N, C-alpha and C positions, 0 to 999 in steps of 0.2 A: 590717664592717657591710654587708649587702646592701641592695638598694633598699627592701624592705619593713621590715626591722629598723631601718634608718637612720631611716626616717620615724617609727617608733614611739618611738625615743629622742628625736627632736626635738620631737614634738608635746607640748603640755601643755594643761591646762584653762585657759580664760580666767579671769583674776582678777576678783573682784567688789569693787566699791568703792561702798559705801552703796547696795547694791541694783542698781547699774548694771554692765553687762558692759563691762569695759575691753578695747578692741581690742588684740590681740597684734601686736607689731611683727614683721616678717620677721627671721629670723636670718641674719646675714651672716658668712661665713667668708672672711678675707683671705689672700692669699699661698698659694693652693691650686693644686696642679698637676693638670692634667686629662689623661686618656688616653682616646682614643676609637677604637673599632674596629668594623668592619662586615664581616659575612660575608653576601653578597648572593646571592640566587638569580638566576642569569644569565638575562636576557630573560624574566623572570617574566610580565610583562604580555602578551608575545607568545604564550608558551605557554598562558596562560589564555584569550586570545582564540581561539587555534586550537582548543583543547579545546571551547569553547562552540560554535564554528562546526561542528566535527565532529559534536557531539551534535545540533545543529539539522538538519544535513543528513541524518543517520541518521533523525531523527524524521520529517522530511518524506518521505523515501523509504519509510519504514514506513507512513506514513499513505496515501501514494499506492498502495502495494501492497495495503493493506487495502481501500481504496475499490474498486480494480480487482477484488477477489475477492468483493465484495458481490453478492448475487443480482440486485440492481436496476441494476448498473453498465452492462450492455449496453443501448445505446439511450438512456440517460439523459444528455442533452446537458449538463445542469447539473453532473453528476458529472464528465463529460469535461472541461468547462471548468475545474472545480476542480482536476483533476489537471494540467491545463495550467498553471494558476496556481502550483501546487506546484512544477512543473518550472522555471518561471521564477525562483522564489525560490531554488531549489537552485543554479541557474546563477549567480545574484548572490552567494550566499554562498561559492561556490567561488573567486571572484576578489576578494572583499572581506571584511575583518574589521572594517569601520567599525561603531561602536556603533549608529548609526541603523538600518542594515540588519539588524543582529542583533536590536535591540529590536523592529523591525517584524516580523521572522520569529517571534519569541517570541509576540508579540501574535496574529499570524495563527494559530499553532498552538493557542493557548489559547482564543481568542475565536471563531474561524471554523471551523477544522478539527475540533477536539474535539467541539463541539456537533453537527456534521454526522455524525461517526462515531458519536456516542452515539445519535442518532436512528435511523440505519439499522441500528445494532447491536441495536436493540430490536424490529425488525420480525419476525424469525423466529429459530429456534434456530441455524441455520447462521451467520447474521450475528452473533448474540450471541457465539458462540464466537470468531469472528474479532475482534470488538471487545474481548473480555476478554483475548485474546492481545496486542492492541495496548496496552491499559491497563496490563498487567503490566510493560511495558517503560518506562513513564513513572515519574518521581519523584512520589510522592503529594502532596508539598507544592508543587512547582513546576509540575506539569502538563506537563512536557516530559521528554525523555530526558536523563539526567544521568549518563552512564557515563564519557565521556572527561574531563569536568570533575572528577568525583569522583576519577578516577585522578590527575589533576594535583594536586588539593588534598591527596590522601593522600600523594603524593610530596613536596610542599612541606612538609607537616606533619611528615613523617618527618625531613626535613633540619633543620627548625627545632628539633624535639625533640632531635635528636642534638647540634646546636650548643649548645643550652641546657643539656643534661645535662653536656657537657664543661665548660662555664663554671661551672655550679653545683657540680660535683664538685671542681673545683680551687680555688674561692674560699675554702673554709675553711682550706686549707693556706696560701695566700698571705696570708690575713688574720692568721694566727698570726705571720708575719714582722713586719708592721706594720699596724695597723688602718686601713682606708680605706673610703670609701663606694663601693658598686658597684650599678649598676642595668643591666638589660638589657630590650630590647623585641623582641618578635617581630612582624615584618611580612612582607615577601617576603624572608625571611632574618632574621638576628638582629644587632642593633647593641647595643653596650655602652659605658657611660661609667664612668670611675673618677675619683674625686677623692681626693687625698692631700695632707696638709700638717699643720703643727704646730697650726694653729688648730682642727683637727677632733678633736684628742685632748688629754686633760689629764694623763694619767699616764705618758706616754712622750715621750721627746725625739726629734724628727724630725731625721734626717740625710739628705743627698742620696743616700747609699748605698741607702736604702730606695726612693727614687724610681727609681734606676738598676735595682734589682732588679725592681721592678714593671714597668718598661718591657721588660726582657728576658723577663720572664715572659709579658707580653702578646704579644710577637713570637713566642715559642715556642708559646704556646697557639694562636695563629692558624695556625701551621704545622701543628699537630696537627689543627685543625679542617679545614684545606684537605685534608689527607691522608685523614682519615676520611670526609669527605663525598665525596671522589673514589672511595674504595673502596666506598661505599654505592651509587653511581650505577647499576651494573648490576643491582642488586636492586630498583630502584624501578619502579613501573608506568610512569612517565614518566621517562626518564633525564635528570635535570637537572644542570647544572653550577653551581658556586658560585665567586664571585670575592671577594677579600678585601683589605681596605684598613685602614690605620692613619693617622690624622690626627695629625701631630706638633704639639704646642703647647709650645714651649720655655720661654716665660716664664710665671710664675704669674699667676693671675687671681683675682678675687673671685666668689664664688657666693652666691646668696641663696635661702634656703628659703621658698617662698611657701605660706602656710597655705591660701589659697583653692584652689590647684591641687594641693596636696600633692606638690610636686616642687621640684627645684633649677633655678634659672635663673642664667645668668651675670649679673654686676652691672657696670654701666658701659658706656659707648658703645664703647670699644675692644674690650671682650670680646665684644660682640654679634657682631662679625665672625666670631669662632670658632663661634658658634651657627649663623650663616648658612652657613658652610662645612660644618658637620655635615649640614645639610639638603640641600645641593646637590652635595657632592663625589663621590657615588657614580657620577654620569653624566659626570664631567669627561672631556674628550678631550685627547689629546696635541696640542700646538701644531703646526699645519701638516700634520697627518696625520688622516685620517678614521678614527680608532681610539680606542676607549675605553681609558682607562688600566687599569682593572681587567680582568683576564683570568683564566680558570680556571687552577687549579694554580699561581697566582702570588700573592705578597704585594706590594701597592703601598703605599708610604709617601709621604705628601704633606707638604710643608713650605714655609715662606715664606722663611726665612733660611738661608744656608749653614751657619751655626754650629749650627743645630738638628739637622742630619743627621749631623754627625761622630760623635756618640756611637752612633747607630744603625748606622753603618758598622762599628764595632767589634763590635757585637752580631751583625751579619750574618756577619762573619768567624768569630766564635766558633761560630755555628750551622752554618756551612759546614764547619768543622773536624770537627764531629760528624756530618756528612753528613745534616743535617736540611734545609739549604738547598743549592740548586745554585749552581755558580759561573758564573752567567749574568747578573750584575748589569747593569741598564740605567738610564740617567739621562735625564730628559725635562724640557722646559718644557711647561707646560699652558696650554690655552686659557683665556681670561679668563672667569670666572663673573660673573654679575650682582652687582656690588658688590664683587668680589674679583678682584685681578689679581696678576701676578708670582709665581704659584705654580709650584713645581717638584716633581718626584717621582723616586723610584727604584723599581725593580721587580725582584723576584728570584723565581726558581722554587723550588717546594717539591719535595723529593725524595719522590716517591710510591712508590718501590720499596724504601725503607729498612725497617728493622724497625719494626713498629707500636708497639713499646714505647719507641722512641727518645724521650728527653725530657731536659731539664735540671732540676736541682733548683731548687725555689723558695726554698730557704734562702739567706740572704745569708752 
């Protein structure tokens, strides 16, 4: 069951009792195993900020050039001062990607520059042509140049769509092995969560073998995502890297389906720690080293207890034997996150030069 179909199966109409709507209690599933994975666009916020800055600088340079070509520009001190102001903002943007400077520059273009250009562009035919050429370069909705940012957003969307399509194509196959709940979300990358356990099914007997199969399926599919996003990189308008992480949760937990939010949440104080980890783990650093755990072309696996990683080490050996993973396993202690400490991780490289069709069967 995927995220949408799972919700449809769980929702039901409120019961009525003597004309009153009876409040539906949340549904709780106990002893459920969770698998979480994240394929993140590396330095997405930096790439986005740089693309916005580049567009604004191009916008300001074009505006300055257009003003300089207006027939009234010679001897007009107000226009000369405006061009000086433009140059000062360009210098500021070239050394700063802080949001206040960017917001100020956007406002300056829309509220000060564009009205001046519009006025002088209406004075004669020559100016009108220059103004129309300027306007053609702007985004109709934003009122600023939107070229580099569109390239970034198109690149990010292409990566997200590829990751989502891989997960969506493989889900029906692995669902046939044993039914489970699956959901994914697109942000600056794609994260997915899987829940599996006896309490979620009625007509099948759950065995740990199905969980083991799902775990190795997840690791293998993350390797495929890492490889295919790396192969896509040269084709993108903005060449973006992806980094990949699996958060290992060894012990079962309880999850609660909340009708008001139409989503699953973990149930219980101890299990909340797992949700905190999911929100913060992507930026965790290696202890004592100024280095992010997640790196391009590698899979990072985060765990809290040593016994949780033993099973995955066997999966890694298996995928190394198939030349899907490289034999470059690293082990780390991680910096403390807010509210979470004593985390450890392993990291292993993905073979980007192997056959694209390399895979392992999802059948148990």
